[in-house]
Short mmCIF file of the C-alpha atoms (twelve columns), coordinates in Angstrom:
data_MODEL
# 
_entry.id   MODEL 
# 
loop_
_atom_site.group_PDB 
_atom_site.id 
_atom_site.type_symbol 
_atom_site.label_atom_id 
_atom_site.label_alt_id 
_atom_site.label_comp_id 
_atom_site.label_asym_id 
_atom_site.label_seq_id 
_atom_site.Cartn_x 
_atom_site.Cartn_y 
_atom_site.Cartn_z 
_atom_site.pdbx_PDB_model_num 
ATOM 1   C CA . MET A 1   11.374 9.183   15.799  1 
ATOM 2   C CA . MET A 2   10.924 5.467   16.052  1 
ATOM 3   C CA . ASP A 3   13.664 2.910   16.354  1 
ATOM 4   C CA . ALA A 4   13.223 0.746   13.337  1 
ATOM 5   C CA . ASN A 5   15.421 -2.017  14.787  1 
ATOM 6   C CA . LYS A 6   13.347 -2.275  17.988  1 
ATOM 7   C CA . VAL A 7   10.112 -2.383  15.980  1 
ATOM 8   C CA . TYR A 8   11.562 -4.978  13.560  1 
ATOM 9   C CA . LYS A 9   12.614 -7.221  16.481  1 
ATOM 10  C CA . LYS A 10  9.156  -6.886  18.096  1 
ATOM 11  C CA . TYR A 11  7.471  -7.638  14.755  1 
ATOM 12  C CA . TYR A 12  9.632  -10.699 14.167  1 
ATOM 13  C CA . LYS A 13  9.028  -12.180 17.692  1 
ATOM 14  C CA . ASN A 14  5.280  -11.615 17.424  1 
ATOM 15  C CA . ASN A 15  5.113  -13.040 13.906  1 
ATOM 16  C CA . LEU A 16  7.067  -16.091 15.007  1 
ATOM 17  C CA . TRP A 17  4.758  -16.795 17.928  1 
ATOM 18  C CA . ILE A 18  1.718  -16.466 15.752  1 
ATOM 19  C CA . ILE A 19  3.172  -18.809 13.101  1 
ATOM 20  C CA . VAL A 20  4.302  -21.424 15.538  1 
ATOM 21  C CA . GLY A 21  0.930  -21.193 17.389  1 
ATOM 22  C CA . LEU A 22  -1.030 -21.747 14.209  1 
ATOM 23  C CA . PHE A 23  1.135  -24.569 13.217  1 
ATOM 24  C CA . LEU A 24  0.640  -26.350 16.500  1 
ATOM 25  C CA . ILE A 25  -3.143 -25.714 16.417  1 
ATOM 26  C CA . GLY A 26  -3.000 -27.240 12.863  1 
ATOM 27  C CA . LEU A 27  -0.978 -30.250 14.084  1 
ATOM 28  C CA . LEU A 28  -3.681 -30.774 16.839  1 
ATOM 29  C CA . GLY A 29  -6.278 -30.760 14.311  1 
ATOM 30  C CA . VAL A 30  -4.374 -33.375 12.151  1 
ATOM 31  C CA . GLN A 31  -4.113 -35.466 15.179  1 
ATOM 32  C CA . LEU A 32  -7.711 -35.270 16.074  1 
ATOM 33  C CA . THR A 33  -9.062 -35.946 12.539  1 
ATOM 34  C CA . GLN A 34  -6.171 -38.330 11.648  1 
ATOM 35  C CA . GLN A 35  -5.834 -36.608 8.288   1 
ATOM 36  C CA . THR A 36  -2.054 -37.145 8.093   1 
ATOM 37  C CA . ALA A 37  -1.945 -35.741 4.446   1 
ATOM 38  C CA . TYR A 38  -2.454 -32.237 5.860   1 
ATOM 39  C CA . ILE A 39  1.094  -32.272 7.581   1 
ATOM 40  C CA . ASN A 40  2.790  -31.418 4.352   1 
ATOM 41  C CA . VAL A 41  0.424  -28.528 3.609   1 
ATOM 42  C CA . LEU A 42  0.871  -27.178 7.247   1 
ATOM 43  C CA . THR A 43  4.733  -27.316 6.877   1 
ATOM 44  C CA . ILE A 44  4.700  -25.582 3.608   1 
ATOM 45  C CA . CYS A 45  2.488  -22.836 4.913   1 
ATOM 46  C CA . ALA A 46  4.599  -22.341 8.034   1 
ATOM 47  C CA . VAL A 47  7.808  -22.221 6.095   1 
ATOM 48  C CA . TYR A 48  6.243  -19.845 3.444   1 
ATOM 49  C CA . SER A 49  5.081  -17.634 6.208   1 
ATOM 50  C CA . LEU A 50  8.342  -17.576 8.043   1 
ATOM 51  C CA . ILE A 51  10.335 -16.782 4.824   1 
ATOM 52  C CA . THR A 52  8.007  -14.066 3.691   1 
ATOM 53  C CA . SER A 53  7.565  -12.375 7.078   1 
ATOM 54  C CA . SER A 54  11.419 -12.358 7.437   1 
ATOM 55  C CA . ILE A 55  12.000 -10.757 4.080   1 
ATOM 56  C CA . TYR A 56  9.012  -8.290  4.568   1 
ATOM 57  C CA . GLY A 57  10.371 -7.300  8.052   1 
ATOM 58  C CA . GLY A 58  13.862 -6.991  6.691   1 
ATOM 59  C CA . ALA A 59  12.748 -4.803  3.841   1 
ATOM 60  C CA . TRP A 60  10.598 -2.743  6.163   1 
ATOM 61  C CA . LYS A 61  13.519 -2.111  8.513   1 
ATOM 62  C CA . ALA A 62  15.758 -1.027  5.702   1 
ATOM 63  C CA . ILE A 63  13.148 1.329   4.158   1 
ATOM 64  C CA . ALA A 64  12.050 2.715   7.555   1 
ATOM 65  C CA . SER A 65  15.580 3.648   8.493   1 
ATOM 66  C CA . GLN A 66  16.556 5.014   5.040   1 
ATOM 67  C CA . SER A 67  13.642 6.844   3.837   1 
ATOM 68  C CA . PRO A 68  10.427 6.555   6.010   1 
ATOM 69  C CA . ALA A 69  8.545  9.060   3.650   1 
ATOM 70  C CA . VAL A 70  8.013  6.082   1.067   1 
ATOM 71  C CA . LEU A 71  6.560  3.675   3.683   1 
ATOM 72  C CA . ASN A 72  3.086  4.079   2.323   1 
ATOM 73  C CA . ASN A 73  4.296  2.916   -1.232  1 
ATOM 74  C CA . PHE A 74  6.133  0.063   0.418   1 
ATOM 75  C CA . TYR A 75  2.999  -1.174  2.233   1 
ATOM 76  C CA . LEU A 76  1.056  -1.186  -1.069  1 
ATOM 77  C CA . ALA A 77  3.811  -2.806  -3.062  1 
ATOM 78  C CA . ALA A 78  4.780  -5.422  -0.493  1 
ATOM 79  C CA . SER A 79  1.094  -6.494  0.033   1 
ATOM 80  C CA . GLY A 80  0.570  -6.896  -3.743  1 
ATOM 81  C CA . PHE A 81  3.902  -8.902  -3.918  1 
ATOM 82  C CA . ARG A 82  2.999  -11.210 -1.006  1 
ATOM 83  C CA . MET A 83  -0.358 -11.924 -2.642  1 
ATOM 84  C CA . LEU A 84  1.310  -12.696 -5.978  1 
ATOM 85  C CA . LEU A 85  3.936  -14.758 -4.369  1 
ATOM 86  C CA . ALA A 86  1.335  -16.846 -2.456  1 
ATOM 87  C CA . PHE A 87  -0.649 -17.433 -5.832  1 
ATOM 88  C CA . LEU A 88  2.521  -18.538 -7.542  1 
ATOM 89  C CA . THR A 89  3.476  -20.831 -4.578  1 
ATOM 90  C CA . VAL A 90  0.028  -22.516 -4.704  1 
ATOM 91  C CA . LEU A 91  0.410  -22.878 -8.573  1 
ATOM 92  C CA . VAL A 92  3.666  -24.581 -8.171  1 
ATOM 93  C CA . LEU A 93  2.709  -26.865 -5.445  1 
ATOM 94  C CA . CYS A 94  -0.587 -27.862 -7.103  1 
ATOM 95  C CA . ASN A 95  1.003  -28.566 -10.523 1 
ATOM 96  C CA . GLY A 96  4.220  -29.921 -9.019  1 
ATOM 97  C CA . GLY A 97  2.906  -33.385 -8.629  1 
ATOM 98  C CA . GLU A 98  1.512  -33.850 -12.125 1 
ATOM 99  C CA . GLY A 99  2.798  -36.609 -14.151 1 
ATOM 100 C CA . THR A 100 4.528  -38.394 -11.161 1 
ATOM 101 C CA . HIS A 101 1.781  -40.742 -10.332 1 
ATOM 102 C CA . ASN A 102 2.123  -44.225 -11.504 1 
ATOM 103 C CA . GLU A 103 -0.987 -46.034 -12.729 1 
# 
């Protein structure tokens, strides 16, 4: 039997390194192209990824330790929920600035 806590810690550590690495590569791209407007987008993506991966990992750990038989359903539901949440985040951020520009 697997130790859910060990797997969760390894998942979180690897996920954190990937997010930080991609964020730093993005910042390097911003520096090279001097497109400072992308800094906000990079920050939002990094924070979104950290929050969703933390919640996903915690939920996985709870389900894996309580009832591992339903992990297949969890993977399907969690993937769909993450996609829906990403779509809603994009909608909120794209429409959030409407009406605030002065002409």
